[in-house]
N, C-alpha and C positions, 0 to 999 in steps of 0.2 A: 727634203727630212727621208731618214733612211727608213723604213718599215720592217726591214728584216728584224727576226728575232736575235735579243742578242745571244750570242753562242755562251757567256757569264752562266746561265740559265743549266746550262747541259753541264757544266765542270764539275758541279758536287755528282751527279749521280752519275755521269758518264766519262770523268775527266781520271785521267792518269797520270800518276807520277813518273818524273821523267828527270833525267841530269844530260844535259846539253852540251856534247865537249865541240870547242871551236879550236881548231890549229891556233898556237899559242898564248889560251887565254883561259883562265881561271875554269872548271866546271859549273856549270849554273844549275842549281835544282827548279823546278817548274811543274807544273802539268798541262799533258795536252789533250787534246782530244781526236780520237779516231775516228776519221768519217769515212772511212768503209774503203775497200779493195780498187784502184782504178781498172774501169774498163776500159780497154783499148779494143778498135778493129784492128785487124792484123791485114796488112795488105797481101792482095793474091800472093800467091806463091809460097806465103809462109807460114802457114797454118801450122806445121811442124816443128818449125823454132822452134830452141829452149829460150823460153822467158820466165825469168823470176818472179816474184811476188812482189806486185806494187800497191801502197797503198796508200793515204792522204789522211793526213793529220796536218791538223790546225796546233798550232804554236804561240802563245801568247807573247806580246810586242814588249808589254811594260817588266815583261822577266825576262827576256831574252831579247837585247833590244837588234840584234846582229843574227842573219841564220844565212848563212852561205850552202854551195851544193860543197860536198864533201863533209860536212858538219857531222858530228856521230851524235846521237840521242839512245839514250839507255831505257828503255821502258817495256813495262808487259803490254803485248802485242798480242791480235789476231794470227792465229789462227785459235791457239790454246790458249792465252795468257801467259806466254813464257817470258820471263825477263831476256831480253837480247841486246844485243848491240845492232840499229839502223842506221845508215849512211842517207845522208838527206841527197837527194837524185836531181831534183829541181823546183824550184818552187814558180810554183802555178799563178799566184798572185798574193798580194797583201793588200790588207783597209790597214785601217789608223789601231786596231785590237791585236789583229794574229797575222800570221804567217803562213799559207797554208803550203805545206809541202810533199814535195812526193816522195816517200823514201821504201829503199828494198833492205830488206836484208842482208848487213853486211858480215861478209865471209873472210875467213884467214885468206890473206895476202892483197886484200881490198885496200 
């Protein structure tokens, strides 16, 4: 029995409209949930290395049946709710309802 609270309860107050674009697939309009910045430990000696903002988001599987590295998600996101393109860097896990994706801001040339 799964006793975790369902993320659907958070979609209304915390959900953000988004458009997911996979290569060679029609864009899909959906709602995502921002789960916060990804906290990572820095290996010794890399304290000053340039690291981009990495965020964790939940993407609904019933609306987006496939999500892969490199997919583009257009959504308002942290830190100032500016609509921009985010690129999926990795999928940390998935359950029956959601993909949990690590995303980075897409920059020109990516």
